[in-house]
C-alpha positions as CSV (number, residue, x, y, z in Angstrom):
1,X,62.6,2.3,51.3
2,X,65.9,3.7,52.4
3,X,67.1,3.9,56.0
4,X,66.9,7.7,55.9
5,X,63.3,7.6,54.8
6,X,62.5,5.3,57.7
7,X,64.2,7.5,60.2
8,X,62.3,10.6,58.9
9,X,59.0,8.7,58.9
10,X,59.6,7.5,62.4
11,X,60.2,11.1,63.7
12,X,57.3,12.4,61.8
13,X,55.0,9.9,63.4
14,X,56.4,10.5,66.8
15,X,55.9,14.2,66.5
16,X,52.3,13.8,65.2
17,X,51.5,11.5,68.2
18,X,53.0,14.0,70.6
19,X,50.9,16.8,69.1
20,X,47.8,14.7,69.2
21,X,48.3,13.7,72.8
22,X,49.0,17.3,73.8
23,X,45.7,18.4,72.2
24,X,43.8,15.6,74.0
25,X,45.5,16.5,77.2
26,X,44.5,20.1,76.8
27,X,40.9,19.2,76.0
28,X,40.6,16.8,79.0
29,X,42.6,18.5,81.7
30,X,42.4,22.2,81.0
31,X,38.7,22.8,81.1
32,X,37.3,24.3,84.2
33,X,33.7,23.4,83.5
34,X,31.5,22.9,80.5
35,X,28.5,24.9,81.6
36,X,28.1,28.7,81.0
37,X,29.6,31.0,83.7
38,X,27.4,33.7,85.2
39,X,29.1,37.1,85.5
40,X,29.3,37.1,89.3
41,X,31.0,33.6,89.2
42,X,33.5,34.5,86.4
43,X,36.4,35.0,88.8
44,X,36.4,31.5,90.3
45,X,35.9,28.0,89.0
46,X,34.3,26.2,91.9
47,X,31.9,23.5,91.0
48,X,29.2,23.4,93.7
49,X,26.6,20.8,94.4
50,X,23.2,22.3,95.1
51,X,20.4,20.3,96.8
52,X,17.1,22.2,97.3
53,X,17.6,25.6,99.0
54,X,20.8,24.5,100.7
55,X,24.3,24.9,99.1
56,X,26.8,22.2,99.8
57,X,30.6,22.4,99.9
58,X,32.4,22.6,96.6
59,X,32.9,19.3,94.9
60,X,35.8,20.4,92.8
61,X,37.6,23.6,93.6
62,X,39.9,25.6,91.3
63,X,41.1,29.0,92.2
64,X,41.0,32.0,89.9
65,X,44.7,31.6,89.2
66,X,45.7,31.2,85.6
67,X,45.3,27.6,84.3
68,X,48.5,27.6,82.2
69,X,52.2,27.6,82.8
70,X,54.2,30.6,81.9
71,X,57.4,29.5,80.2
72,X,60.2,32.0,80.3
73,X,62.2,30.1,77.7
74,X,61.8,32.9,75.1
75,X,64.8,32.1,72.8
76,X,62.4,31.5,69.9
77,X,61.4,35.1,70.1
78,X,65.0,36.4,69.9
79,X,66.1,38.0,66.6
80,X,69.0,35.6,66.4
81,X,66.8,32.5,66.4
82,X,66.3,30.8,63.1
83,X,64.1,27.7,62.4
84,X,66.6,26.2,59.9
85,X,68.8,23.1,59.6
86,X,72.6,22.7,59.9
87,X,73.3,23.1,56.2
88,X,71.3,26.3,55.8
89,X,72.9,27.7,59.0
90,X,76.3,27.3,57.5
91,X,75.2,29.0,54.3
92,X,73.8,31.8,56.4
93,X,77.0,32.2,58.5
94,X,79.4,31.9,55.6
95,X,81.3,35.2,54.8
96,X,80.3,36.6,58.2
97,X,82.8,37.7,60.8
98,X,84.4,35.1,63.1
99,X,82.1,34.5,66.1
100,X,78.9,35.2,64.3
101,X,76.2,32.9,65.7
102,X,72.6,31.9,65.5
103,X,70.4,29.7,67.7
104,X,68.3,27.0,65.9
105,X,66.1,24.2,67.1
106,X,67.4,20.6,67.6
107,X,65.2,18.8,65.0
108,X,65.3,15.4,66.7
109,X,63.3,14.4,69.7
110,X,65.7,14.3,72.7
111,X,65.4,14.2,76.4
112,X,67.7,17.1,77.2
113,X,68.8,18.8,74.0
114,X,66.5,21.6,72.8
115,X,68.6,24.0,70.6
116,X,71.8,24.2,68.7
117,X,74.2,27.2,68.9
118,X,75.8,27.5,65.4
119,X,79.0,29.6,65.3
120,X,81.3,30.6,62.5
121,X,85.0,30.2,63.2
122,X,88.0,30.7,61.0
123,X,87.6,28.1,58.2
124,X,85.1,26.0,60.1
125,X,81.8,26.0,62.0
126,X,80.9,24.8,65.5
127,X,77.4,23.4,66.3
128,X,77.0,23.2,70.1
129,X,74.1,21.7,72.0
130,X,72.1,23.9,74.3
131,X,70.7,21.3,76.7
132,X,68.8,21.0,80.0
133,X,71.4,20.5,82.7
134,X,69.9,18.7,85.7
135,X,66.5,18.8,87.1
136,X,66.5,22.5,88.2
137,X,65.6,23.8,84.7
138,X,69.0,25.3,84.0
139,X,70.7,25.1,80.6
140,X,74.3,24.4,79.7
141,X,76.3,24.4,76.4
142,X,77.9,21.4,74.7
143,X,78.4,18.0,76.2
144,X,78.1,17.5,79.9
145,X,81.3,18.2,81.8
146,X,82.4,18.8,85.4
147,X,82.4,22.4,86.6
148,X,80.3,23.5,83.7
149,X,78.7,27.0,83.6
150,X,74.9,26.8,83.8
151,X,72.3,29.4,82.7
152,X,68.7,30.1,83.5
153,X,67.7,30.6,79.9
154,X,69.2,29.8,76.5
155,X,69.4,33.5,75.7
156,X,71.6,34.0,78.8
157,X,74.2,31.7,77.2
158,X,74.4,33.9,74.1
159,X,74.5,37.1,76.2
160,X,77.2,35.8,78.5
161,X,79.5,34.7,75.6
162,X,79.0,38.1,73.9
163,X,81.1,39.5,76.7
164,X,83.3,36.5,77.7
165,X,85.3,34.2,75.5
166,X,83.9,30.8,74.5
167,X,86.4,28.1,74.0
168,X,85.4,25.8,71.2
169,X,87.3,22.5,70.7
170,X,87.3,19.8,68.1
171,X,89.9,17.1,67.5
172,X,93.0,19.3,66.8
173,X,91.2,22.7,66.7
174,X,90.8,24.9,69.8
175,X,89.7,28.5,69.4
176,X,88.4,31.2,71.7
177,X,85.5,33.2,70.3
178,X,83.2,36.1,71.4
179,X,79.7,35.6,70.1
180,X,78.2,38.1,67.6
181,X,74.5,37.1,67.2
182,X,73.2,37.5,63.7
183,X,69.7,39.2,63.8
184,X,67.1,38.4,61.1
185,X,67.1,42.1,60.2
186,X,70.7,41.9,59.0
187,X,69.7,39.0,56.7
188,X,66.8,41.0,55.3
189,X,68.8,44.2,54.9
190,X,71.5,42.2,53.0
191,X,68.8,41.2,50.5
192,X,68.8,37.6,51.4
193,X,65.6,35.6,51.8
194,X,64.9,35.0,55.5
195,X,64.2,31.4,56.4
196,X,60.5,30.5,56.4
197,X,59.3,29.0,59.6
198,X,57.3,25.8,58.9
199,X,54.8,24.8,61.5
């Protein structure tokens, strides 16, 4: 078996184990109780011990607050988000104006990198990491650097650089670009097949 197949197999197994462990975690930790809830008790999830006619203090108390975390990281809902790889992103951006960009997922499992910002420049493409910057939940673009600009959400990065110039540097190339996000509707209107999202 080739080295490439081993790497792909490894990442496939890691992702399957992650999904399985998340499912088990949800089943074990996210249930309030297993018994039916009476209508007058539907707003709280207190488990109470009852002995005879006397009601004792709650054994386990959960409030009526939602039992999930709201994630405001909604870049995957944006029209310029595509679930595609690097090669297809370059095909999609080819023949587009300079600065045209899309956001796509980072396919490998990584501690801080979540997405890739793919940008068309004159005669080349730039693929920049969108990564978690620090423990405060902020995002930054590219490799870590001193005095870097940080953003609350990945979509804020795209919106900011639609107005301000983004300096992209590689070896002997340095260009300043203003981002032009490529919405899925433009791809559909052009008669191209939009990328299919595989779960």
